[in-house]
N, C-alpha and C positions, 0 to 999 in steps of 0.2 A: 483390622483398623488400617487404614491407608491415608497417606498424608503427602500431598505435592506441593511439596513447596516450589541569440544571437545581435549593421547601423539600424538604429530603431527609427521607425517612420515618425515624422514631426507631428503628425495629427495624433497619432498613438500616444506619443510623450506627452502632448499638450492634455490629453485625457487623463493620462495617469498623475500628472502632477496638479492638475485640478482637483482629483480626487484626492491627492494627498493634502492639499491646502485645507480641505475640511476636517482632517483628523483630529486637529488640535494641537499638533506639534508644529513648533515654528520653523524647525529644519536648521536652526543655528546651534545647535548641541545643547537647547534648554529642554529638559525632560517634563516640565511642568506646563499644564495647561493656562490659560488666562486665569482661572480661578484658583490656581494653586496646587490642583489635584495632580497626581502621577499618571501619567498616560505612555504606554509603550506601543509602537508601531512596528508590526512585524511583516515583512514582504515573502511571499511564497509564490511559486509557479504551480501550486496544488490547491483546490478549493473543492468544497461540497457543491453538489447539485442541488439538495434541499437541506433542510436542516432535520429532517426526520430520521433518527438513527436507524430504523429499520429498513429504510429504503437503500438500495444498493450498496455502496460502501460510505453512506453519510455519517453514519455512526462514528467514524473516525476522526469527523470534524468537532463532533460533539464532545470527544475526549481531548482532541488536541487543542482546542480553545478553552479548556477547562470549565465546560459547562455540565458535563455529566461523568459519572464514573461507573464502574463495574462492579460485580460482587467479588471478583478476584482481579490480580493485577500481575502482569509479567515483569520480573526482575530484569536487571542487566545481564545476568548469567544465563536466562532464558527459563530459569525456575519459576513457578508461581506460589504466590501469597494472597492471603486474605486482603482485601481492600474496603468493601462495605460489609463483609462478613468477617468473623474472627478467623484463626489460623487454625481452628479445631475441626474443620469440616472432616467428614469421613464417610466411608462406603461398606456396605456388606459385603460379604465375602466374594461375591459374584460382580460385584460392581454394578449392580441394577437398583440399588436404592442409596441416594446421597443424602445426607443430612448436613445443614448448615445453619449456624447461628449467627443472624442479622446482628450488627453492632448497635448497643443502645447510645442513645444521643445523636444519632444521625439524624439530619432533616434535610428535606428538599429546600430550594430557595425561597419558596413560598412560606416556610417556616412548618410545614407539615412533617411531624415526626415519620422516619422511615420504620415501617413495620415490615414483618415476614409475608403479611397479607398483601401489601403494596408491591413488595418485589414479586410476589407470586402474580399478579395483575401486570405487572411490566413485563415478565418472562412471557406470559401468555400473550400479549400485545404483539411481540415478533411473531408469533404463529398466526395470528389473526389478521394483521395489518402489512407483514412482510411476506418475504419470498424464500429467503435464504435459510431459514432457521432449520429446516430438516437435512440441510447438508451437514449442519454441526451434531444435532441429536433432535429425537423426537420424544418429547416426554409422554409416557402413558398417563400420568398424574403429576400435579404439583399441590401440596398441602401446605398449609400453614397455621401454626398455632403459637401464638405470643410471637417471639422473636426466632422461632425455629421453622425453618424451611425444609420441606421434604420433598427430594424429586425422585419420582419412581419412572423405571424405563423398562420396555418390554426386551430389552437386549443389554449387554454388557456396555458400560460406558466407562472405560478405565480412565480416560483424562478429561472427564466433565469440568472440574476445575479450570484446566487449560481453556476449554472452550468457552468458559463463561467469562474468560477475560478478553474475549473479542468485543469490540466496540458495537457490534450488532446487539450485542445483550446490554446496552447502556442502560441503567435503571432510571426510569422516569416516572413522574407522577401522572397516572392515568385517569385520576379521578376529575381533573380539570377538563375544560374544552380543548380539545387538541384536534379540532376539525381544521386549523390553519397552522399545523404545526410545521409544514414544510417552510414556510414564510416566517410565522413567528417564533419557532423553535421550542424545544422541549422544557419542562420544568425538571431539572437535576438536582444532583446533590453537590457538584462542584463548587470550586472556590470563585467562579465567574456566572453570571446571568447574561443571556443574549439581549442586547439593546435594540440591535437591529441587524438585518441580513437584506443585502440588495441581489435578488436572484438574477439580475442582468450582469452587474460587475463583480458579483460575487463576495463583494466587500462585507466583512462580518465585524461589528463591534461588541465587545463584551465589557460588562462592567462589574465591579466589585459585588460579590455575593454577602449582604449583610448579615445574613443568617447561616453563615457557613460553620459547619459543625467542627470542622478541624483547625479552628483558631483563626488569628487575624489574617486578613489578607493585605498584602503589601501595595499592590497597585489598585488605583481606581477605575482604571479603565485599559483595556488593549483593543487597538484597531489592526484587523487582519487584513491585508491589502492583497489582492490577487493579480498578478500579470505574470503570462508565460514568455514575455520577452526578456531574455538573460541579460540583454544591453540595460534595459529598463532598471532591473532588478540591482544590478551593479552600481549603476549612476545614482539610484536613490539612496544606496547604503552610502556612498561616497558623499552625497550632499547634505546627508543628515535627515532626509525626509523618511528613510526607514532607520529604525534603531537595531533592527537585527533581521537576518535574512535566512530561509531555510534552504538548504541545498544548493549553495553558491555553485556557479558553473567551476568545471575543472579548469577551464582557459582562464579564468579571473581571480580565483582563489589564492593564487601566488603573490598577487598585488597586495593582499590583506595580510598575508602570513609575513611579509615583510615589513608591515607597518605596524609599530607598536600601539596604535590608537584603536587597535581592533584585538577581539579575543576570538578564537577558533575552537569549538568543540566538535569532535569528529568521532565516529566509530564504525567499526565493521558492521553490517546490518543483515538481517536475514532476506534481503531484497535479491531477486535474479531480474536481470533485464532481459527479457524473453522474446523472441521473434515468433509468434503463432503462425501455424502454415495451415491453411484451409483446405483440407482433403476434398471439398465440394467444388473441384474445378482442375485447372491442370496440375496442381499439387497433390491431387490424389495419386499420382505416379510416384511410387516410392524411389526410382530411380532420379527423378528429377529432384526430389526432396534430399536425396543423399548427395548428390552433385552440387546443390547449393551448400549444403553444411561443409563438404570437403574443399570449398573454395574460399572459405571465409579464413582469414589470418587474423583470429580475435586476440591473439598475443600481441600482434602489432598495432591492432586498434587500441587496446589498453595501454599499452607502452608509449606509442607516439601520439596518437590522435586524442587520447584520453589522458595525457600527461600523468600516466602513472597513478591516477586516483581511483582507478579500477582494478579488479582481479579478473582475469580470462576465466570465461565459463565454460565449464566441461559438464557438469551434472545440473540436472533442475535446481537441487538445492545448495546453497551457498557453501563456500568453503570455510565460512565462519562457524558452521555447524558440522557435527559428526555424522554425516551421512554419505560417505563413500566417495568424495572430491577425488581423494587419492587412490581410491581402490577400484573404482568401477571402469570398465572398458568402453572406450568411444570409438565405435567402428567408422566414424565419418569424420575423424580428426583432419588437420590440414593437409591437403594433399592435391592441389590443382591440376597436376597431370591425371590422377585417377578420377578426379571430377570430369575432366574434358572427355575421357575414356568411357565412362559411364553414360554420357550423353551420346557420344558416337555409336557405341553399342546398342543402346536402347532405340536408335533411329531417329533422335533429334537433329535435324539437319537445317543449314541455311539454304533453302532453294531457291528464293527470290534475290539473293545478293546483297541484302540491306544489312548485313553484319548480324542478325540475329537468327536464331534457330527457330524453326516452326515443329510443332509436334511431329510424332511419327505419322499421325493422320493428315498432316499439312496445314493445321490450324496455327495462326499467330498465336504467340505468347506475350502477353504483356501483364506482369505481375504488379498489382496495386500494392504498395507497401504503405500502410496508414501508421501515422504516427503522431505525437504531440509534443511539443517543446517545453512543457512543464518539468520535465526531467531533463537536464542539459545534454545527457548522453545520446539521447535518442535520434536526434538529428544527424549527428555524427556516425553512428554505427549504421542507419539506414542508408546515409549517402555513400558511406564506404561499401556497403553491400551492393548498391547500385553500379558503382565502379568496378566492382571486383566480378560481378554477374556478366558485365559488358564483356570482359577478358574470355569468357567461354560462351559467349552468345546468349545470354538469356536477358531480355529486357526486364526492368524493373522500373517503375514510376512512383517515386515517392508521392505520398499525399497527406497534408499535414491538417489536423484538425485541432479543436481545443480540447482537453483532457475528457470532459463528459461525453462529447460526441463520440470520441473514440471508445470509451468505455462502452457506450450504447451501440456501436457498431461493433465491438466484440462480442457483445451479447446476441447480435443478430446474423452475425456471420458475414457481414458486407466487407469483405476484404478478400484479398489472397495471402497477403503478409499483414501482420499487425504488431507493432512493438509496444510493449507495455512492462513497465516495472512492477513487480508484483513482490511483497514481503511473503514469501513461502512458510516464514516461521513466527507468523504474527501471533501466536499463542504460545511459542515455545516448542511447538509441535507442528509439522506439516500435513497432517491428515487432512484437516477440513478444507486447506487451500488446495491440494491435489484433488481432492473430490470436486471442488467447484471448477477447476479448469481444465481437468482431463478425465475424470470419470464418465461413464455414461450417466446422462441426465443432470450433469452438472450445469448450474444455472449460467456459467459463462464460457461452457464447452460448446461452441457452435462450429468446431473444426470438422466434424463429422468423425474424429477418432472414437473408437470403440474396440476395445481390446479384452476379449474373455479374461485372457491371462492377466492382464493388468487390472481390470475390474475385481478379479478373484481375490489377488494379493490385497488391494485395499480393502475389501470387506473382512479379510482377516485381520489386517492392521486395526481395524474398528474395534475388535472384540478382544484384542492382546493386551493384558495389561503390563507384562514384564517390559522395561525399557528398552533392553538389550534386544529382545526378540522383535519389538516394533521397528527398532531401526534396521534389523536385518531383514525384514519384510519389506520396508520402504525402499531400502537399496536395491532388492530385488525387483521392485515396481520402477524404478528410477532405470536400472538395465533395460527394462522393456521398452522403455520409452526411447532410449538409446538406440536400441535395436531396430525399433519401428520409424526411427528417423522423425519423431513428431513435432520437434520445434527447435529454435535456436537459442542455446543459451548464451548469450553474448558476454555477460560480465557480472559481476557482483559488486555494486556500488559501495563506495566508502561515504557514509551520510555525515552531513555537517550543518552546524549553525554558525555563521559568521555575524559578530555583534560588535556595536561600539563599547569601548571599556566604559563602565558603569552600568552595564546591563549585568543582571545577575540571575541565576538558575532558570535559564532558558536551556532546555535539554536536547541533547541528540541521543539516543538509545537505540537497541536492536528491535524493539517494539515498533519504533517509529510513530507511536501515538500518543505519547505523553512529552509535550511541548512545553507547558506553563504548568504552574501550581501556585498554592497560597504564597509561596517563598519567592515567587518571580518578582523581580524589583528592577527600578532603574534609577541610579542617583545621578547628581549633578554631573553633565558631561564636559 
């Protein structure tokens, strides 16, 4: 029996303010709409591409916005417990058959009771209409009888409860017409129901689920406003257009720390800000990748440029988790003299006198560094990288896009360097995220990296149940990535929500996808 527990453009500002005016929030500190209902407005530089949980990482927003829930849930200590299922889930001896009990009394927002049969249909939908399911697990069969759900697998799945906590597995009602789910959103079991989603502006409005199984819902409406302009986010919170802001910029958060009118909740996260390096081009040469890594002063970036709000990166996995941050050897730690020597020895020379080196074959190097501004650290580390690379004669050209475009580019490999903030511990365990971004066949691994040793280690992780053995194998895999100079691990963000006093129960947590629940509230400001 096993139990797992940046000055804004005027036109842009006008657009944003116009959008806010439609939110039902007066902007004068009144938390009520004209009809007396309670309305909360949350600003964020993050947004969904669609509202279909099985597409890309869009399931995160079904959870973040309180629309959907998963069978299990990740706790603040990264343990797992039941959410839509009881805590008595169990597995057979070799972890190939898992049994869950769906909680009685749970209903979808349309009033339909949740049964094991409907859970089965929702899980099967992940594999029928999504792409990422096999990176987590592939069920041989899913059976339902009453409230008992049995998942049978062809190979051991020792952390299946962790994987089921991923928002990809948001439980939705598949008996309704979901042909327009990308725009109309899913029918879930959460405390809120989607009222509208604008696929252009990415604004999403949710309203109280009158059929919520978990008790009374305090708020009548939440308006999630998307803007990647960090200046707009700050000004909107100060003006009262936003009641709360997710992931306030480290250059602005000090203003609110010193103001008694605001509350800040923050936490170390499972996130790593990663610079992916595409082997399908100039960066296919390990000498160039090593030189780049050795010329990045990540400690200085974090201390000075990021105002101490981030922890310098060493390993793939965050220092907040016990996966070798203080143990593993970084063969490419900061050493600018060694970086320049590597390039000299490998034949990278400035033959035309323009200040930048060419490849040993004489080709120009201009590394496109793709990033988005929804995560405030990205522009800072990308521009710092550009500056530091110029010192050793490597040309880097930053290229900024919106978040969804960057995600699409990552999937297709349309970049030389690409900055992305990824929660590597999104289920309390890194296996599935490592598979997605670094293993052969991973849906977001378009770098061309394919290491037999690395893949072997991760396959062994997949079938290993003992937690300490899993950690040891993951650490070995991380060391392979370090030796192969696969990516830049810039830093580990400290996540935050900044909110007006009077806002209650808006959450910042290691999982980074539980923002609101039935207890989220806003009192007179």
